[in-house]
KEKE-3310 file (N, C-alpha, C; in steps of 0.2 Angstrom, whole numbers, plus 5000, padded with zeros to 4 digits):
npx = (5004:5003:5011:5003:5005:5005:4992:4979:4969:4974:4983:4975:4969:4980:4982:4984:4972:4962:4962:4959:4945:4931:4929:4915:4905:4890:4877:4864:4851:4839:4834:4825:4818:4816:4823:4836:4837:4837:4849:4858:4855:4858:4873:4876:4874:4884:4899:4913:4911:4910:4902:4909:4907:4893:4882:4872:4860:4849:4845:4845:4846:4851:4863:4881:4885:4883:4883:4884:4887:4899:4906:4907:4915:4927:4930:4933:4943:4953:4955:4947:4936:4931:4921:4906:4889:4873:4856:4849:4855:4853:4856:4857:4851:4857:4865:4878:4883:4882:4890:4902:4904:4903:4915:4925:4924:4927:4939:4947:4947:4936:4923:4907:4890:4874:4861:4848:4848:4855:4862:4870:4885:4901:4911:4909:4907:4895:4891:4901:4900:4887:4891:4900:4891:4882:4892:4894:4882:4881:4891:4886:4874:4881:4887:4876:4870:4879:4879:4865:4865:4874:4867:4856:4862:4866:4854:4848:4856:4854:4841:4841:4849:4840:4830:4818:4820:4833:4841)
npy = (4994:5011:5025:5037:5050:5049:5048:5056:5062:5066:5076:5086:5090:5095:5106:5124:5132:5123:5123:5135:5146:5148:5162:5171:5179:5188:5192:5201:5207:5219:5214:5204:5202:5189:5182:5186:5180:5167:5166:5167:5157:5146:5148:5146:5133:5127:5119:5128:5139:5157:5173:5186:5197:5207:5212:5222:5228:5240:5242:5244:5229:5231:5236:5236:5245:5245:5249:5239:5227:5231:5232:5218:5213:5220:5215:5202:5204:5208:5198:5195:5187:5170:5163:5167:5169:5168:5171:5170:5167:5175:5189:5200:5208:5207:5195:5196:5204:5195:5185:5191:5195:5182:5177:5185:5183:5169:5168:5174:5165:5164:5155:5153:5151:5146:5148:5144:5136:5121:5117:5127:5129:5134:5126:5113:5101:5102:5115:5123:5120:5126:5139:5141:5139:5150:5160:5157:5160:5173:5178:5175:5183:5195:5195:5194:5206:5216:5213:5216:5230:5234:5230:5238:5251:5250:5249:5261:5270:5266:5269:5283:5287:5284:5292:5304:5317:5318:5323)
npz = (5000:4996:5004:5015:5011:4997:4993:4984:4991:5003:4999:4994:5006:5012:5004:5004:5002:5005:5018:5023:5027:5015:5006:5003:4991:4990:4978:4972:4961:4962:4976:4987:5004:5006:4996:5000:5012:5008:5001:5011:5020:5011:5010:5023:5024:5018:5022:5030:5023:5023:5023:5015:5007:5003:4991:4981:4969:4963:4950:4932:4922:4910:4909:4913:4922:4936:4953:4963:4956:4951:4963:4966:4955:4957:4969:4966:4957:4966:4974:4985:4986:4985:4980:4972:4976:4969:4967:4955:4939:4928:4929:4921:4907:4894:4885:4882:4892:4903:4899:4899:4913:4919:4913:4917:4931:4932:4926:4936:4945:4953:4959:4953:4959:4959:4971:4969:4957:4955:4944:4940:4943:4942:4945:4941:4928:4921:4924:4919:4906:4904:4905:4894:4884:4885:4883:4869:4864:4866:4858:4846:4846:4846:4834:4825:4828:4824:4810:4807:4810:4800:4788:4790:4788:4775:4769:4772:4766:4752:4751:4753:4742:4732:4734:4728:4732:4733:4723)
capx = (5000:5007:5011:4997:5006:5003:4985:4977:4964:4978:4986:4970:4968:4986:4982:4982:4965:4957:4962:4956:4938:4930:4926:4909:4901:4883:4875:4857:4848:4832:4834:4819:4821:4815:4829:4842:4837:4838:4856:4862:4854:4863:4880:4877:4873:4891:4904:4919:4910:4908:4901:4914:4904:4886:4881:4865:4858:4842:4847:4843:4850:4853:4870:4886:4887:4879:4888:4885:4891:4906:4910:4908:4920:4933:4932:4936:4950:4958:4955:4943:4931:4933:4914:4900:4883:4868:4849:4847:4861:4851:4855:4858:4847:4861:4869:4885:4885:4882:4896:4908:4904:4905:4922:4929:4924:4930:4946:4950:4947:4930:4918:4900:4886:4867:4858:4842:4849:4861:4865:4875:4891:4906:4916:4907:4908:4889:4891:4906:4896:4882:4895:4902:4885:4881:4897:4893:4876:4883:4895:4881:4870:4885:4888:4870:4868:4883:4876:4859:4867:4877:4862:4852:4865:4866:4847:4847:4860:4851:4835:4843:4851:4834:4825:4817:4822:4840:4845)
capy = (5000:5017:5029:5041:5056:5048:5048:5062:5066:5070:5082:5091:5092:5099:5112:5130:5134:5118:5124:5142:5147:5150:5168:5171:5186:5187:5197:5201:5213:5220:5209:5204:5199:5181:5180:5187:5175:5160:5166:5167:5150:5142:5149:5143:5125:5125:5119:5132:5146:5163:5179:5191:5203:5207:5217:5222:5233:5242:5246:5240:5224:5232:5239:5234:5251:5245:5249:5233:5223:5233:5230:5211:5212:5223:5210:5196:5206:5209:5191:5196:5182:5164:5160:5171:5165:5172:5167:5169:5168:5180:5196:5204:5207:5205:5189:5198:5206:5190:5181:5195:5194:5175:5176:5189:5180:5163:5169:5176:5159:5164:5150:5156:5146:5148:5145:5141:5131:5118:5115:5132:5129:5134:5121:5107:5101:5104:5122:5126:5119:5131:5146:5141:5140:5157:5164:5156:5163:5180:5179:5175:5189:5201:5195:5196:5213:5219:5212:5220:5237:5235:5229:5244:5257:5249:5250:5268:5273:5265:5273:5290:5287:5283:5297:5309:5323:5318:5325)
capz = (5000:4996:5010:5015:5007:4990:4992:4982:4996:5008:4995:4994:5012:5013:5000:5008:5001:5008:5026:5025:5025:5009:5006:4998:4990:4988:4974:4970:4958:4965:4981:4992:5010:5006:4992:5004:5017:5005:5000:5018:5022:5007:5012:5030:5023:5015:5027:5029:5019:5026:5019:5015:5004:5001:4986:4978:4965:4961:4944:4926:4920:4903:4909:4918:4926:4942:4958:4967:4952:4950:4969:4965:4950:4960:4975:4962:4954:4971:4977:4991:4986:4981:4977:4971:4976:4966:4966:4947:4934:4923:4932:4916:4901:4888:4886:4881:4898:4907:4897:4901:4920:4921:4911:4922:4938:4932:4925:4942:4950:4957:4957:4953:4961:4960:4976:4967:4952:4956:4938:4939:4947:4938:4947:4939:4921:4918:4925:4914:4899:4904:4904:4887:4879:4886:4879:4862:4862:4866:4852:4840:4846:4844:4826:4822:4829:4819:4803:4807:4809:4793:4783:4790:4785:4768:4767:4773:4761:4746:4751:4752:4735:4727:4735:4723:4734:4734:4718)
cpx = (5004:5006:5005:4998:5005:4996:4982:4973:4969:4982:4981:4969:4974:4986:4980:4975:4960:4957:4958:4949:4937:4926:4921:4906:4894:4881:4868:4855:4841:4830:4827:4822:4821:4821:4835:4843:4839:4846:4860:4861:4858:4870:4881:4877:4880:4896:4910:4917:4908:4907:4906:4912:4897:4885:4875:4864:4851:4843:4845:4848:4853:4860:4874:4887:4882:4884:4889:4888:4898:4910:4912:4914:4927:4935:4935:4943:4955:4958:4952:4938:4933:4927:4909:4894:4877:4861:4848:4853:4859:4850:4856:4853:4850:4865:4876:4888:4886:4888:4902:4909:4906:4913:4926:4930:4928:4937:4950:4950:4941:4925:4911:4895:4879:4864:4851:4842:4855:4865:4871:4880:4897:4912:4915:4907:4901:4889:4895:4903:4891:4885:4897:4896:4883:4885:4896:4887:4877:4887:4891:4877:4874:4886:4882:4868:4873:4881:4870:4861:4870:4872:4857:4855:4865:4859:4845:4850:4857:4844:4836:4845:4845:4829:4824:4819:4829:4844:4842)
cpy = (5006:5021:5034:5048:5055:5048:5055:5066:5069:5076:5087:5094:5097:5106:5118:5132:5129:5120:5131:5142:5150:5157:5169:5178:5184:5193:5196:5208:5213:5215:5210:5201:5191:5179:5180:5182:5168:5160:5164:5159:5145:5142:5145:5135:5123:5125:5123:5138:5151:5169:5184:5198:5202:5213:5216:5228:5234:5246:5241:5235:5225:5235:5236:5239:5251:5245:5243:5227:5225:5232:5222:5210:5215:5218:5204:5198:5206:5203:5191:5190:5176:5161:5166:5167:5170:5168:5165:5171:5174:5187:5201:5203:5205:5199:5190:5200:5200:5186:5184:5194:5187:5174:5179:5186:5173:5163:5171:5170:5159:5159:5154:5150:5149:5144:5142:5136:5128:5116:5121:5132:5129:5129:5114:5107:5104:5112:5126:5125:5125:5138:5146:5142:5147:5161:5163:5160:5171:5182:5179:5181:5195:5201:5197:5203:5218:5219:5216:5227:5238:5235:5236:5250:5256:5251:5258:5272:5272:5269:5281:5291:5287:5288:5302:5316:5324:5322:5331)
cpz = (5000:5002:5009:5011:5000:4988:4990:4987:5001:5005:4995:5001:5014:5009:5004:5008:5004:5015:5027:5023:5018:5009:5001:4997:4988:4983:4972:4966:4960:4970:4985:4998:5010:5002:4996:5009:5014:5003:5006:5020:5018:5009:5019:5029:5020:5020:5025:5025:5024:5022:5020:5011:5002:4997:4982:4974:4964:4955:4938:4924:4913:4903:4914:4923:4932:4948:4962:4963:4951:4957:4969:4961:4953:4966:4971:4960:4960:4976:4984:4992:4983:4978:4977:4971:4974:4967:4959:4943:4930:4926:4927:4910:4895:4890:4886:4888:4903:4906:4900:4909:4922:4919:4916:4929:4937:4930:4931:4947:4954:4955:4958:4954:4961:4966:4974:4961:4952:4950:4937:4944:4943:4939:4944:4931:4918:4919:4920:4907:4898:4902:4897:4882:4879:4882:4871:4860:4862:4860:4846:4840:4844:4837:4823:4823:4825:4812:4802:4806:4802:4788:4784:4787:4778:4765:4767:4768:4754:4746:4750:4745:4730:4729:4730:4725:4735:4728:4714)
residu = (MET:PRO:PRO:ALA:THR:CYS:ASP:PRO:ARG:SER:ARG:ARG:ALA:ALA:HIS:PRO:ARG:ALA:ARG:ARG:PRO:VAL:ARG:VAL:GLY:LEU:TYR:GLN:ARG:TRP:PRO:THR:LEU:ARG:GLU:SER:ASP:HIS:LEU:GLN:THR:TYR:VAL:ALA:SER:GLN:PRO:GLY:TRP:HIS:ILE:ALA:LEU:ARG:SER:SER:ASP:TYR:ALA:SER:GLY:GLY:THR:LEU:LYS:ARG:PRO:GLY:LEU:GLN:ARG:VAL:LEU:ALA:ALA:ALA:ARG:SER:GLY:VAL:ILE:ASP:VAL:LEU:VAL:VAL:ASN:HIS:LEU:TYR:SER:SER:ARG:LYS:THR:GLN:HIS:LEU:ALA:PHE:VAL:LEU:ASP:GLU:LEU:THR:SER:ARG:GLY:VAL:ARG:VAL:VAL:SER:ALA:THR:ASP:PRO:ALA:LEU:ASP:THR:GLU:THR:ALA:HIS:GLY:LEU:PHE:HIS:VAL:ARG:VAL:LEU:SER:ALA:VAL:ALA:GLU:ILE:GLU:GLN:THR:GLY:ALA:LEU:ALA:ASP:ARG:ARG:ASP:ARG:ARG:ARG:HIS:ASP:GLN:GLN:SER:ALA:ASP:GLU:SER:PRO:LEU:ALA:GLY)
# end
C-alpha cells in the first residue's frame, strides 16, 4: 500500500486553500428579503463558507454600470472572494454582459454558484458547459447585431440614393 502522502485526498487536504475558510460574495439585483434569506441559508449550509461581501443593485440589467456589480468584480480582481453566490444567473438582460461577467469571475478563479439552480456551478463540468454555451450565444448575438446594423446602414444609404428629393 502506498504511503498516505501519495493519496490524492491527503494532498487536497494539505492544500492551503482547503484549510482556510471559503470567502463568499453574495450578489442580487432587486433583492427581496426572502431571496436574501435564501442566499444566507445556502451559504450557511456549506461547510467552511463565510460571507465576505454582500452586494446588491436596484438598477437596470441592461447595463454593467451597476455599483453593486462593480463591487463584486473589484472584489474578484483583488482576490477578496473565492465564490460568488447568486439566486438567478440571469442578472443581466444582455447575454454579452452575462458572458463578460462570468468570464471575468471565472478567469480570476472565482467560482459562481446559484443557490436556486444547482446546475449552475462553475466548478462542475455541467456548470462550465452552461457558461460556454452562454458565451457562444453572446458571440452569435453580437455577430448578428453587427450584421443587422450593417444591413440597416446599407438600406438607409440605398433609400437616400433613390429618394426623389435627393437630387
